[in-house]
C-alpha positions in Angstrom: -25.2 113.8 15.5 -22.1 115.7 16.6 -18.5 116.1 15.6 -15.6 117.1 17.7 -12.3 118.1 16.0 -9.6 118.4 18.6 -6.1 117.2 19.4 -6.5 114.7 22.3 -10.3 114.5 21.6 -10.0 110.7 21.6 -9.9 110.6 25.4 -13.5 111.8 25.5 -14.6 108.4 24.2 -13.9 106.9 27.6 -16.2 109.3 29.3 -18.9 108.8 26.7 -18.8 105.0 27.0 -18.8 105.1 30.8 -22.2 106.9 30.7 -23.8 103.8 29.1 -25.4 101.5 31.6 -24.8 97.8 31.1 -22.5 98.5 28.3 -21.9 95.8 25.7 -19.4 97.2 23.3 -19.0 96.0 19.7 -15.7 97.5 18.4 -14.7 97.5 14.7 -11.1 98.5 13.9 -8.4 98.4 11.3 -5.9 95.6 11.5 -2.8 97.8 12.2 -4.0 101.3 12.8 -5.8 100.5 16.0 -2.5 99.7 17.8 -0.2 102.1 15.9 -2.4 105.1 16.3 -2.6 104.6 20.1 -6.4 104.3 20.0 -6.2 100.9 21.7 -5.1 102.5 24.9 -8.5 104.2 25.3 -10.3 100.8 25.2 -7.7 99.2 27.4 -8.3 101.9 30.0 -11.9 100.8 30.4 -11.1 98.3 33.2 -14.8 97.8 34.1 -15.6 96.6 30.5 -17.2 93.2 31.0 -18.9 92.7 27.7 -16.6 93.5 24.8 -16.2 92.1 21.3 -13.8 93.3 18.6 -13.7 92.8 14.9 -10.8 94.0 12.8 -10.9 94.4 9.0 -8.2 95.3 6.5 -10.1 95.4 3.2 -10.7 98.6 1.2 -13.9 97.3 -0.3 -16.7 96.0 1.9 -18.4 92.8 0.8 -22.0 92.0 1.6 -21.1 88.6 3.2 -18.7 90.3 5.6 -21.3 92.7 6.8 -23.7 89.8 7.4 -21.0 88.0 9.4 -20.4 91.0 11.6 -24.1 91.7 12.0 -24.6 88.1 13.3 -21.7 88.5 15.8 -23.3 91.8 16.9 -26.6 90.1 17.7 -24.8 87.0 19.2 -23.0 89.3 21.7 -26.1 91.3 22.4 -24.1 94.4 21.8 -25.8 97.8 22.5 -23.1 100.2 21.4 -20.9 100.3 18.3 -17.5 102.0 18.1 -15.5 102.3 14.9 -11.8 103.2 15.0 -10.1 103.2 11.6 -10.2 104.5 8.1 -13.2 105.0 5.8 -13.8 101.2 5.2 -13.9 100.6 9.0 -16.4 103.4 9.5 -18.5 102.3 6.6 -18.6 98.8 7.9 -19.8 100.0 11.3 -22.6 102.0 9.6 -23.7 99.0 7.5 -23.7 96.6 10.5 -25.8 99.2 12.4 -28.4 99.5 9.6 -28.4 95.7 9.2 -29.1 95.2 12.9 -32.6 93.8 13.6 -33.0 92.9 9.9 -34.2 89.4 9.8 -33.9 89.2 6.0 -30.4 89.6 4.8 -31.3 91.3 1.5 -29.2 94.1 0.1 -32.3 95.7 -1.4 -33.6 96.3 2.1 -30.6 98.2 3.4 -31.8 101.7 2.5 -35.4 100.9 3.3 -35.4 101.0 7.1 -38.0 103.4 8.4 -36.6 106.7 9.6 -38.0 105.9 13.0 -36.2 102.6 13.3 -33.9 102.2 16.3 -30.2 102.3 15.5 -27.6 101.6 18.1 -25.4 104.5 19.3 -22.4 104.7 16.9 -19.2 106.5 17.9 -16.4 106.8 15.3 -12.8 107.9 15.5 -11.1 108.2 12.1 -7.4 107.2 11.9 -6.9 108.7 8.4 -7.5 112.2 7.0 -9.3 111.2 3.8 -12.8 109.9 3.4 -14.8 112.2 5.7 -17.0 109.2 6.3 -17.7 110.5 9.9 -19.9 113.2 8.3 -21.8 111.2 5.7 -25.1 109.4 5.7 -24.0 106.8 3.2 -21.7 103.8 2.9 -20.5 101.6 0.0 -20.9 97.9 -0.2 -20.2 95.2 -2.9 -22.7 92.4 -3.6 -21.9 89.9 -6.3 -19.1 92.1 -7.6 -21.5 95.1 -8.0 -21.1 98.3 -6.0 -24.0 99.7 -4.1 -24.3 103.1 -2.3 -26.5 102.7 0.8 -28.1 105.9 1.9 -30.1 106.5 5.1 -30.3 109.7 7.2 -29.5 107.7 10.3 -26.3 106.3 8.9 -24.4 109.3 10.2 -22.6 108.5 13.4 -24.1 109.5 16.8 -20.8 111.2 17.7 -17.6 111.6 15.6 -14.3 112.4 17.3 -11.7 113.6 14.9 -8.4 113.6 16.7 -5.5 114.5 14.4 -3.1 112.6 16.7 -4.5 109.3 15.6 -3.2 110.1 12.1 0.4 111.0 13.2 1.7 107.4 12.8 0.3 106.9 9.3 2.9 105.9 6.6 3.5 108.7 4.0 2.0 106.6 1.3 -1.3 106.2 3.2 -1.3 109.9 4.1 -0.9 110.8 0.5 -3.7 108.5 -0.7 -6.1 109.4 1.9 -5.3 113.1 1.5 -5.9 113.0 -2.2 -9.2 111.3 -1.5 -10.3 114.2 0.5 -8.9 116.7 -2.0 -10.7 114.9 -4.8 -14.0 114.9 -2.9 -13.8 118.6 -2.5 -13.1 119.1 -6.2 -15.9 116.8 -7.3 -18.4 118.2 -4.8 -17.7 121.7 -6.2 -18.4 120.9 -9.8 -21.3 118.4 -9.1 -24.7 119.2 -10.5 -26.0 118.7 -7.0 -23.8 121.4 -5.4 -25.3 124.1 -3.3 -24.1 127.4 -1.8 -23.4 125.5 1.4 -21.7 122.5 -0.1 -19.4 124.8 -2.2 -18.5 126.7 1.0 -17.5 123.4 2.6 -15.6 122.3 -0.5 -13.8 125.6 -0.8 -12.7 125.5 2.8 -11.4 122.0 2.3 -9.5 122.9 -0.9 -7.8 125.8 0.7 -6.7 123.7 3.7 -5.6 120.6 1.8 -3.7 122.3 -1.1 -1.6 124.1 1.5 -0.9 121.2 3.9 -1.0 117.9 2.0 2.6 117.9 0.9 4.0 118.8 4.4 1.7 116.2 6.0 2.9 113.5 3.6 6.6 114.4 4.3 5.9 114.3 8.0 7.6 117.6 8.5 4.8 119.2 10.5 2.2 117.8 12.9 0.4 121.1 12.4 -0.2 120.2 8.7 -1.6 116.8 9.8 -3.9 118.6 12.2 -5.1 120.8 9.4 -5.6 117.8 7.1 -8.0 116.3 9.6 -10.1 119.4 9.4 -9.8 119.6 5.6 -10.9 115.9 5.2 -13.9 116.6 7.5 -14.9 119.5 5.3 -14.8 117.1 2.3 -17.1 114.8 4.1 -19.6 117.6 4.8 -19.4 118.6 1.1 -20.1 115.2 -0.4 -22.8 114.5 2.2 -24.8 117.1 0.3 -23.7 116.5 -3.3 -22.2 113.0 -3.4 -19.2 112.4 -5.8 -19.0 112.4 -9.6 -17.2 110.7 -12.6 -13.7 110.2 -11.1 -15.2 108.3 -8.1 -17.6 106.4 -10.5 -14.7 105.0 -12.5 -12.3 104.6 -9.5 -14.0 101.7 -7.7 -13.3 99.1 -10.4 -9.7 100.3 -10.6 -9.2 99.6 -7.0 -10.9 96.2 -7.3 -9.0 95.2 -10.4 -5.5 96.7 -9.9 -5.4 97.0 -6.1 -4.6 100.7 -6.2 -5.8 102.4 -3.0 -9.1 104.2 -3.4 -7.9 107.7 -2.9 -5.0 107.1 -5.3 -7.2 105.8 -8.0 -9.6 108.7 -7.7 -6.8 111.3 -7.8 -5.4 109.8 -11.0 -8.8 110.5 -12.7 -9.6 113.9 -11.2 -6.5 115.3 -12.9 -7.9 114.3 -16.3 -11.4 115.8 -15.8 -10.2 119.4 -15.4 -9.7 119.6 -19.2 -12.6 117.3 -20.1 -15.1 119.3 -18.1 -13.7 122.6 -19.4 -13.9 121.6 -23.1 -17.2 119.7 -23.2 -20.3 121.6 -24.3 -22.6 118.6 -23.5 -23.8 119.7 -20.0 -26.1 117.6 -17.9 -29.4 119.1 -16.7 -29.8 121.2 -14.5 -26.3 122.4 -15.3 -26.0 125.1 -18.0 -22.9 126.1 -20.1 -22.8 129.5 -18.4 -23.1 128.0 -14.9 -20.4 125.4 -15.8 -17.9 128.0 -17.0 -18.5 130.1 -13.9 -18.2 127.2 -11.5 -15.0 125.9 -13.2 -13.4 129.3 -13.2 -14.2 129.7 -9.5 -12.7 126.3 -8.9 -9.5 127.2 -10.8 -9.3 130.4 -8.7 -9.5 128.4 -5.5 -6.7 126.2 -6.8 -4.6 129.2 -7.7 -4.5 128.4 -11.5 -5.9 130.1 -14.6 -7.1 127.2 -16.8 -7.5 123.4 -17.1 -4.0 122.7 -18.3 -2.5 124.5 -15.3 -4.9 122.7 -13.0 -3.9 119.4 -14.5 -0.2 120.1 -14.3 -0.4 121.3 -10.7 -2.5 118.3 -9.7 -0.1 115.7 -11.1 3.0 117.6 -9.9 1.6 117.5 -6.4 0.9 113.8 -6.7 4.5 113.2 -7.8 5.9 115.3 -5.0 3.9 113.2 -2.6 5.5 110.0 -4.0 2.6 108.8 -6.2 3.3 107.4 -9.6 1.1 109.2 -12.3 2.1 107.3 -15.4 -1.1 105.6 -16.7 0.8 103.1 -18.8 3.0 101.9 -15.9 0.0 101.6 -13.6 -2.0 99.5 -16.1 -4.6 102.3 -16.9 -3.8 102.2 -20.6 -4.4 98.4 -21.0 -7.4 97.9 -23.3 -8.9 95.1 -21.4 -8.6 97.0 -18.1 -10.3 100.1 -19.7 -13.2 98.0 -20.9 -13.6 96.6 -17.4 -13.4 100.1 -15.8 -16.1 101.4 -18.1 -18.3 98.3 -18.0 -18.4 98.5 -14.2 -18.7 102.3 -13.8 -21.0 103.4 -11.0 -23.9 104.9 -12.9 -25.3 106.7 -9.8 -22.1 108.7 -9.3 -21.7 109.2 -13.1 -25.1 110.9 -13.4 -24.0 113.4 -10.8 -21.3 114.7 -13.1 -21.7 118.2 -14.7 -21.3 116.9 -18.3 -22.8 113.9 -20.2 -20.2 111.2 -20.6 -20.7 108.4 -23.2 -18.4 105.4 -23.7 -16.1 107.3 -26.1 -15.6 110.1 -23.6 -14.8 107.7 -20.8 -12.3 105.9 -23.0 -10.5 109.2 -23.6 -10.0 109.6 -19.9 -7.5 106.7 -20.1 -6.1 107.1 -23.7 -5.7 110.7 -24.5 -3.1 111.7 -22.0 
């Protein structure tokens, strides 16, 4: 499991694929990013490619039925190599199709139960957004009967990830902002997670430093150097959450995306801004967190962000969102609607919620949306 972060690194994919004898390629891409990013030229250059099947997806949320469909096409085409070129959903789809391969029973409960010695197909990924860090994680998200599942398996991490910043140059500013805030949020959440380690906090701190200094310029398109650095920052966020996973903002965000259609990174960022103050004020810590450890970790996080307290962190966070063209008014976005709030809380992802540094009951979760 290797990762290459390099401008022009995408051209290495051709050499990698040419090493496979009797290559039967199964390619999963985004609907538009595949062409716009220039990644299609790599596949087009493989003139000797006789067995090739492409699937393109545009959804932000992956449904169980869609994975089953692609898995059947994978088997039908007798594919022996998977390549994913796209955003987080595309990469997650490739991971899930790979873990589903050879599974006769299409049961979601079996997804994480493949033996560690099971044979997975080689999986090569090229991210076209600087956001999810999915190229570094051993998990993927999937929806089954409107319920979200996090599938975890050590072999879900790609065989080889090529992070080429040039594939992100053509992204619209809105997508750059949403994906960038996803990475930023992941670093923040990983840092305060009860599962954080010295190593994960190092990754998160690296990501925070890079993203806070480059996100705005990357969104405004004024500097390709900033976009290059954002690719590295997003990769650090993936490394961090691969150790810790995410917390309450992510736990609440999934239903916001499903119900209101807000992009995932956008939905998460709206909530992260609220939790600076909530985390700082709460005395109800979750084991093994202690009050002393929580205060120390939050203070270090504020220091990394260049602020002194939760109010400053919140103001800085939402100011940056606005500068990047993202609306932050909860009422305008539908986040104050009582029926919506009930739905967000009812469908909260409990696994991610239990990773949060403080205990959060229904009243505390309601305050995330109302007391702001």
